[in-house]
C-alpha positions in Angstrom: -4.6 11.5 -17.3 -2.5 13.4 -19.8 1.2 12.3 -20.4 3.8 15.0 -19.2 6.0 16.3 -22.3 9.4 15.2 -22.7 10.8 18.1 -21.2 9.0 17.3 -18.0 10.4 13.6 -18.1 13.6 15.0 -18.6 13.5 17.6 -15.7 12.2 15.0 -13.7 15.2 12.6 -14.7 17.4 15.3 -14.0 15.9 16.7 -10.5 15.7 12.8 -9.1 18.8 11.3 -10.6 20.1 8.9 -8.0 23.7 9.9 -8.7 22.7 13.3 -7.3 21.8 12.1 -4.2 24.0 12.4 -1.1 25.1 8.9 0.4 23.8 5.4 0.0 20.6 3.1 1.5 22.3 0.1 3.3 19.1 -1.3 2.3 17.5 -0.6 -1.0 14.0 -2.2 -0.7 11.0 -0.4 0.0 11.4 -1.5 3.4 13.7 1.5 3.9 11.5 4.1 2.3 11.2 7.1 4.3 9.5 10.5 3.5 11.8 12.4 1.2 13.0 9.3 -0.6 12.7 8.6 -4.2 10.8 5.7 -5.7 10.4 4.2 -8.8 7.4 1.5 -9.4 7.7 -0.6 -12.6 5.4 -3.1 -14.6 2.5 -1.1 -12.8 1.3 1.1 -15.0 2.9 2.4 -18.4 2.6 6.1 -17.6 4.7 5.0 -14.2 7.5 3.0 -15.4 10.0 6.1 -15.8 8.6 8.2 -12.9 10.6 9.4 -10.1 8.0 9.8 -7.2 8.9 11.3 -4.0 7.5 9.6 -0.5 5.4 11.7 0.9 3.9 9.6 3.8 5.2 5.9 5.5 2.1 4.9 7.2 2.3 1.9 9.9 -0.2 -0.7 10.5 -0.3 -3.2 13.5 -2.8 -6.1 14.6 -4.3 -6.2 17.9 -3.1 -9.6 19.6 -1.2 -11.0 16.7 2.2 -10.3 15.2 0.8 -8.6 11.6 2.0 -5.5 10.8 2.7 -3.8 7.4 3.6 0.0 6.1 2.0 2.0 3.5 4.0 4.1 1.2 2.4 7.3 -0.3 4.7 8.3 -3.3 3.8 11.1 -5.8 4.9 13.6 -8.2 3.3 16.6 -10.1 0.5 14.6 -11.6 0.7 11.2 -10.1 0.3 9.3 -7.2 0.8 5.2 -6.1 0.0 3.6 -3.0 2.5 0.8 -1.9 1.7 -1.7 0.6 4.7 -4.1 2.1 5.0 -6.6 4.5 7.0 -9.7 5.5 5.9 -13.0 5.5 7.5 -16.6 5.4 7.8 -16.4 1.5 9.8 -12.9 2.0 8.9 -9.3 1.4 5.3 -9.1 -0.3 4.1 -6.0 -2.2 1.1 -4.5 -3.3 0.4 -1.2 -5.1 -2.6 1.2 -6.6 -2.6 4.3 -8.4 -6.4 4.9 -7.3 -7.1 4.7 -3.8 -10.9 5.5 -3.8 -12.9 3.1 -1.7 -16.0 1.3 -3.0 -18.8 0.4 -0.7 -20.2 -3.0 0.1 -22.9 -2.8 -2.1 -20.6 -2.2 -5.5 -19.0 -5.4 -4.6 -22.3 -7.4 -4.0 -21.1 -7.9 -0.1 -23.3 -7.2 3.0 -22.2 -6.8 6.5 -23.7 -10.2 7.4 -21.6 -11.7 5.1 -18.4 -10.3 6.6 -19.5 -11.3 9.7 -19.9 -14.5 8.7 -16.7 -14.6 7.3 -15.1 -13.1 10.6 -16.7 -15.7 12.7 -15.8 -18.8 10.6 -12.3 -17.5 10.0 -11.9 -20.2 7.2 -9.5 -19.8 4.3 -11.4 -22.2 2.5 -14.0 -19.4 2.2 -14.2 -16.8 -0.2 -16.2 -14.2 -2.3 -17.0 -13.9 -6.0 -16.7 -10.1 -7.2 -17.2 -9.4 -11.3 -16.6 -13.1 -11.8 -13.4 -13.3 -10.1 -13.2 -15.1 -6.6 -11.2 -13.8 -3.4 -10.3 -16.3 -1.1 -10.5 -15.1 2.5 -7.0 -14.7 4.2 -7.7 -13.2 7.5 -9.5 -10.6 9.4 -8.8 -8.8 12.6 -8.5 -5.9 14.8 -5.9 -3.4 13.8 -4.4 0.3 14.4 -3.4 2.9 12.0 -0.2 4.9 12.9 -0.5 7.9 10.2 3.4 8.5 9.5 4.3 6.0 12.0 3.2 8.1 15.2 3.0 6.3 18.3 -0.6 7.0 18.8 -3.1 5.1 16.5 -6.6 4.7 15.4 -8.4 1.4 15.8 -10.2 0.1 13.0 -11.0 -3.7 11.7 -9.9 -5.2 8.5 -10.9 -8.1 6.2 -8.1 -9.5 4.0 -8.5 -11.3 0.8 -6.1 -12.7 -2.3 -7.6 -13.3 -5.8 -7.4 -16.8 -6.7 -5.0 -16.1 -9.4 -2.8 -14.2 -6.6 -2.3 -11.0 -8.9 -4.9 -8.8 -6.9 -5.5 -8.1 -3.2 -8.9 -6.9 -1.5 -8.9 -5.2 1.8 -12.2 -4.4 3.4 -11.7 -1.7 6.4 -14.2 -0.4 9.1 -13.1 2.3 11.1 -15.6 3.6 13.9 -18.2 6.1 12.5 -17.2 5.5 9.1 -19.0 3.2 6.3 -17.3 -0.2 5.2 -14.4 0.4 2.6 -13.3 -1.6 0.2 -9.9 -1.6 -1.6 -8.2 -3.2 -4.5 -4.7 -3.3 -5.2 -2.1 -5.4 -7.3 0.4 -7.5 -6.2 4.1 -6.5 -7.8 7.3 -8.1 -7.7 9.6 -6.4 -4.8 12.1 -6.1 -7.4 9.7 -3.6 -9.5 10.1 -1.0 -7.0 13.3 0.8 -6.9 14.5 3.2 -4.0 16.6 6.1 -3.8 18.1 8.1 -0.9 16.5 11.7 -0.8 15.9 14.9 1.4 14.8 12.9 4.2 13.2 15.3 6.9 14.2 15.2 10.3 11.9 13.1 12.7 10.8 14.8 15.8 10.6 12.5 19.1 7.4 10.6 19.1 5.4 11.0 22.3 5.2 7.7 24.5 
């Protein structure tokens, strides 16, 4: 992907300079991100370090029968897009990022549906899978709901969650009704590497209950 010209970068900085925004966010972490805000993601990819990305979507995910919940923040500028997921665990804020959200199939990573069923039934964190020479440890699998843009109504799916043994990458395998299994890889990043600035947030219509 071609880099932006210096002029493009300068114009981007001028447009999204934090001092040009009105007000301040009480919470400046990714947890406070809303559509219209601006994020800078550092240390993920050289071409993204100085990019001011506008938040387009904040999707909510919630586990069924458990307290697991996480958010997906989608932010972009004219030529780049990043997908950030965050959740809160016992150690605090956990954040992953990806610059390519195209899924891969089970055959590509050398797994089968039977493998996933066995992992789900055994439900043991001692289990794992080997992909391209890297071991990914099983963390959990459960039914969840996807709430697009945080809407009240959601779409059910099943998810298998893995963490690379070097703890720098995650693997999520999802199965929605009527679609194939889809595998997604994301990089684990420090929450401090995501800088959030207030933007022009659209008015949120009342959600149907």
